[in-house]
C-alpha positions as CSV (number, residue, x, y, z in Angstrom):
1,M,-4.8,-0.5,-16.9
2,S,-7.3,2.3,-16.0
3,A,-5.7,6.0,-15.0
4,S,-7.5,5.0,-11.6
5,A,-5.7,2.3,-10.6
6,I,-2.2,4.1,-10.3
7,K,-1.4,6.1,-7.5
8,Q,2.0,7.1,-7.7
9,F,3.4,10.8,-8.1
10,G,6.7,12.5,-7.9
11,N,8.8,11.6,-10.6
12,T,7.1,8.3,-11.7
13,A,4.8,8.2,-14.8
14,V,1.0,8.8,-14.0
15,P,-1.8,8.4,-16.5
16,Y,-4.1,11.1,-16.9
17,T,-6.6,12.0,-19.3
18,V,-7.2,15.3,-20.8
19,S,-10.0,16.7,-22.9
20,W,-10.2,20.2,-24.7
21,T,-12.4,19.0,-27.9
22,G,-14.6,16.8,-26.3
23,E,-12.0,13.7,-27.9
24,E,-10.1,12.4,-24.7
25,R,-6.9,11.5,-25.1
26,Q,-4.6,9.9,-22.5
27,F,-1.1,10.8,-21.6
28,V,1.7,9.1,-19.4
29,G,4.2,11.4,-17.8
30,P,5.6,12.5,-14.9
31,C,3.1,14.3,-12.5
32,P,4.5,17.9,-12.1
33,H,3.2,18.4,-8.6
34,A,3.3,17.3,-5.2
35,R,1.0,17.7,-1.9
36,A,3.0,18.7,1.3
37,D,3.6,14.9,2.5
38,L,5.2,14.3,-1.1
39,A,6.9,17.3,-1.3
40,A,8.9,16.5,2.4
41,G,9.7,13.1,1.1
42,Y,11.1,14.5,-2.0
43,V,13.3,16.8,-0.7
44,G,14.2,14.6,2.2
45,E,12.7,16.0,4.9
46,K,11.8,13.4,7.7
47,T,8.2,15.3,8.7
48,V,5.8,17.1,6.8
49,E,6.1,19.4,9.8
50,A,9.8,20.2,9.4
51,F,9.2,21.0,5.5
52,L,6.5,23.3,6.1
53,Q,8.7,25.0,8.7
54,R,11.3,25.8,6.0
55,V,9.0,26.6,3.4
56,G,9.2,30.1,2.1
57,K,13.1,29.9,3.6
58,D,14.6,27.0,2.0
59,Y,11.7,25.7,0.1
60,P,9.8,27.7,-2.2
61,L,6.2,28.7,-1.4
62,P,3.5,26.5,-3.1
63,R,2.5,27.4,-6.5
64,V,-1.0,26.4,-5.5
65,D,-2.5,27.4,-2.1
66,E,-6.4,27.8,-2.4
67,G,-7.5,26.8,1.3
68,R,-6.5,23.1,2.3
69,R,-5.2,22.4,-1.4
70,R,-1.5,23.3,-1.4
71,L,0.6,22.0,-4.6
72,W,4.3,22.5,-5.2
73,L,5.8,22.1,-8.3
74,I,8.4,19.3,-8.8
75,D,10.6,21.7,-11.0
76,D,10.5,24.2,-8.1
77,L,11.6,21.7,-5.4
78,D,14.1,20.5,-7.9
79,R,16.0,24.1,-8.0
80,A,15.6,24.2,-4.2
81,I,17.5,21.3,-3.4
82,A,20.2,21.6,-6.4
83,P,23.8,21.9,-5.8
84,E,25.0,25.4,-5.6
85,G,26.0,26.5,-9.4
86,S,24.0,24.0,-11.0
87,D,21.8,25.0,-13.8
88,L,18.7,22.9,-14.2
89,P,16.4,23.6,-17.2
90,D,12.9,23.8,-16.6
91,L,11.2,20.7,-18.2
92,A,7.8,22.7,-18.5
93,D,9.6,24.7,-21.1
94,E,10.4,21.4,-23.4
95,Y,6.3,20.7,-23.7
């Protein structure tokens, strides 16, 4: 199955290809970021507009904010919706 055939994001495993030395390696792992529509659904908001109204208050600012390209890290969203007192590890630190 080619990487272009899979279009799922969030906590779903998504194949992606990385090349640092010209040697391509394919990894399958959780997609670490989400667009506004996916982030809204991830945190349980009914609309993107409702999510965006709470960004900067209840939800974090996007980690990538370049023109129309706005991306939220799943780890940031997890911390925003986690119950009080829970200590979630940052999965990025494990890799």
